[in-house]
N, C-alpha and C positions, 0 to 999 in steps of 0.2 A: 553102862548104859549111856552115861553122859558123853563118854568118848565116842561111842558109836553115833550118837546124835550129832556131835560136833563134826565128825568126819563126813556124815551124810550131808550136813549143811554146806561144808566147804566144797564137797564134790558137786553139789547142786549149783553153788555159786560159780564154780569153775566151768561147768558146762554152759551156764548162761553167758558167762564172759566170752567163752570160746565161740559160742554161736553168734554173739553180737559182733565179734571181731571178723568172722569170715563171711558175714552177710553181705551180699553185693549191694552196691550203691543203686538207688532207684534210677531207672532209665528216664531220660528226659521225655516230657509229654509230647505227643505227636501234634502236628499242626491241626488246629480246629477253629471253627468259627461259630458264632451264635447269630441268629437272625431275629429281628423284631421290628414290627411296624409301629406307627404312631398310636395304635390302639392297644399295644402291648402283647400282640400275638405274633407267632412266627409264620404268618400266612400272607399271601398276596391277593388282591381283589380280582375277581373274575370278570369285571367290567371296566374298572377305572385304573388309572395309573397309581402305583403304590411306591412309596419311598421307604426303603428298608434300611435300618441301621445295622451295619455289619461290624461285629467285634471279633477280632482275630487274636489268637493266643498260641504260643508254642511254635511259631514259625521260625525258620532259620534266619537269623539276622547277621549279615556280614558287614562289619564296619568298613566303610569306604568302598564297598563292592559296587560293581556296575549293575544297574537294573534294580530288580526287587520282585514285587508280586503284582500280577494283574488280578483284579476281582471283577468277575463278570457274571451275568445271568444267562443260563442256557440249558442245554441238554447234553448228556453224555451216554455213549453206548457202553454196556458192560460196566455199570457203576460198581458192582461188587468185585469183579475181577480186576478192574483198574487198567485194562488194556487201552482205554481211551487216553491215558496220560501221555503227554508229549515225550517224557523220558522213556516210555515204553514203546515209542513209535507211533503214538496216536496222531492223527492228522485232522486238522480242522475241516469241517464239511462232511466228513465221513464218520469219524470216531467221536467227535464232539462239535457242537454248534453253539454259538453265542450271539447275543445282540451286538452288532458292530457299532463302534463309536470311534471318534478320533482319540488320540492318545494324549492330547494336550490338557492342561489344567482346566480350561474353560469349555470342556465338551458338554454333551447333553446329559451326562450322569448315568449312562448305560454301562460305562466301563470306568473302573477306578484303578489308579496306579499308585501303589505303595512302594516307596523307594527305600533302599538300604540306607542306614544312617551314615552321613558323611560322604555319600557317593556323589558322582558328577551329575546325576540326573535328578537330584532332589528339587531343583527349581521347577520342574515340570510335573511334580508329583502332587497327588491329592492328600497324601499322608506319608509319614516316615515311620518305619519300623522302629520299635523301641529295642534296647539291647536284649531284652528278654523275649523278643519276638511278638510283641503285641501291637495292635493298631485298631483304629476305628474309622470307618468311612460310611457314607450314605450312598446307596445304590438305587437307581430308578428302574422299576419294572413296568413296562407300558401296558401289560395285559397278558392273557394266557396264550396269545399267538404272536409270533414275531417272524421276521424274515432275516435270513443270514446268507452269506455268500461263501462258497468254497474257494479253493485255490485256483480253480479254473474260471472263476468269475460267474459260475452258475448260481442263480438265486433259488433258495429253497425255503419253504415255510414250515415252521415248527409249531405244532398245536400241543400245548402243555396240558390240555384236558385229555389227551390220548397217550401222551408219554410223560415220564417223570422229568420235571425240570427243577432247577435249583441254582445255587450259587457255586460258581467254579473259581478256583484259584490256581494259577500256574505261574511259572517263572516269567518275568517281564523282559522285554527287549530281546527276545530270541534266546535267552539263557534258560536251558532246561534244568530244572531243579526239582528232583523227586521229593525232597523234604517239604516243599511248599505246594504240592499238588493235592487239592482236596475237592470234594463234591458234597454239598449239603442240600438235600432235597427240600423243596418249598411247595406246600400245597396251595391251591387256589380255592378260595371260598368267598362268600359275600362279606367283605370287610366294611364297605361304606354303603349307606343308604342312598347317597347322592355323591356327585363328583366332589372330591375334597377341594377346599379352597386353596388357591395358589398361595404359596408362602415363599419368602426369600430364603434361599439356602445356598450359602457360598460354597459348600462342599459339593453340592450336586446341582449345578446350574441347569435349568430347563426352561422351556417356554413359559412365560408368565401369563397372567390372566388376560392381558390385553393382546396376546398373540393367538394365532390359530392353534387349534388343538393338536397336540403331538400324536401322531398316528404310527402304529406299527402293525403291518398286516391288516387285518380286518377290525382291530380293536382301536378305538379312539378315546381320548380323554375329553369328554364334552365339557364345555364351559358356556356361561351365559354371555361372554364377551363376543364382540364381532370379530371374525377372523381378519387377519391382515390381508389387504389387497396387494398382491405381488405382481399382477399383470400376467401376460402370456409368457410361457417359458421361452427362454432364449439362450443360445450359447454363442460365445465369441472366442475364436482361437487367435493366438498370437502368431501371425504369419512369419515373423522374423525367426521364430524358433522351429518352424515347420521344415525340418531337414532330415533326410534318411539317417537313422542311427542317433538322432538327437532327441531331446525331450520337448514335447509340445505343451506349452502353457495355455490354459484356457480358463474361462469363467462362465458361470451359468446363473441365470436369474429367473424369477417367476415360479419357483417351486414352493410346495407347502413347507412352512417353517418346521424343522425337526424331522422331516421325512428323509429316508435314505435315497440317494441318487446314484445311479450307475452310468458309467460312460463306456461306450463301445465304438471301436474304430472299424469302419466298413462292416463286413459280416462276421466280426469276431476275431480279426487279425490281432487286435490288442484290446485291453480293457482296463478300467480303473474303477475302484469303488469297493464297498459303498462309501459315499461321502454323505455327511449329514448336513442338510440345508440349514443355514443360519436363521436368525430372527427375522430377516427380511426375505427369506427364500433364496438366498444366494449360496453358491458353491464355487470352489476354485480348486484347481488341481494341475498336476504335471504328468502327462502321459508319455512314457518312453515309446518312441517310434522304432519298430524293428529294423535291424541292419539290412535285412533282405527285402524291405519294402520297396516296391517299384516307384520311382519318381512319377509325379503326375497328380491328378485330382483325386482326393480321398474325402471321406465323410466321417464326422464325429457326431454321435447321437447320445444325448443325455436323457435318461428316463427316471421319473419319480416312482419308487417302488410302491408307495401307498396310494398316491393320487392317480398314477398311470399317465400323468402328463409327460410330454416329450418335446424335445427341441433338437434340431440338427443343423449342421453347417458344413458346406463343402468348401474345401480349401486346397491350395496347391502345395505339394511337398517337393522340395528341391532335392537334387542328388547330393550325396555326401561330398565333402570337400576333396577327399582323396580320389573319389570316382570322377569328379569334375576335372581334377588335375590329370588323371590318367586319360580322360577323353581329350583334353587339350593337347597332351603329348601325342596321342594317336592322330589327332587332326593335323598337328604340325608335321608329324612324320609322313602322313599321307600327302600333304602339300609338297613336302620336300621331295618325296619319291616321284610325285607327278612332274615337278620341275626337272628332276634328273632324267626322267624318261624322255621329256621333250628335248632336252639337250642332247641326249644320246641319239635320238631319232634324227635330229637336225645334223649332228656330226656325221652320222652314217650316210645321210643323204649327200652331204658335201663330199665325203670321201668317195662315194659311188660315182658322182659326177666327175671328180678329178681322174679317177681310174678310167672312166669311159672316154674322157678327152684325150688322155695319154694313149689309149688304145687306138683311137681314130687317127691321131697324128702319125703313129708308127705305121699304120696301114697305108696312109697316103704316101709316106716315104718309100715304102716297098714298091708301090705301084709306079712311082717316078723312076 
């Protein structure tokens, strides 16, 4: 009996050891984020601007890699199926939309850039991924409605009370990375009884209390402070850069601080935006002029998406350098041809007179 018990124990221990040896290693955790506001809940306010703290974990971290992760707030189509993801062919404006913002470190807080550790783009980032794939940033949500722009420059409004919105993460700087593509829904509720007091936040700079309310769509962040007087909207183009196939530099003033501004050339020949107006209502940009644009007078219009204010300027566009050279060569050739034609006509006339004179002299000699 003792032998049987010992053999049974050894067999049991052997089975346990074997099972432990062949058990697969745990799979790495998938990329995920957590969302929390300053009240401790994972919701955004349905009237006022909300600053969310985003904690990421399990993201793919590439030491010295180019780019990283964009953290944005917006809407995605087919959230469960995932066809919205850029790695699966998703296109901004149709498969997903987000609140646009500039990509520099001092933007309005609607978009966050988390860089790979040791990469060349860390200087412009709001945070850097840890080796284990973690990060923390603060993301600003202006309210339940916002405006976005598709690849064709068409402006669309997203109402998060009618569709599900949330935090989107995708690969940054055009690098498609399926491991870092996530969507986390965020509900809109009544978080604040009144507009939250403005506070300094180096991670998510936004309009301070002494600036005009930041607006997105029909939702504004009201404050008791007086709005900044920016004057009438105005646009100024750099005439020296106004050349076919070149890039046109321009500046705009007089817009509402924090609002999105769109630029349109003529009736949609080219466009730029959205640009986010600075603390004084200013914007600046560089608009590529099409290579097939006809030289002559053209018009650039800037329009504030929230305020509806607009400014325009008409300016002259010069022909491209190679076109000017070709025209000069053509002109010179035409002039040369004209001179040659005159010479040939004159020579032919002289020759005709000489032949006629010779003919008359011979005729007189015959008569004599």
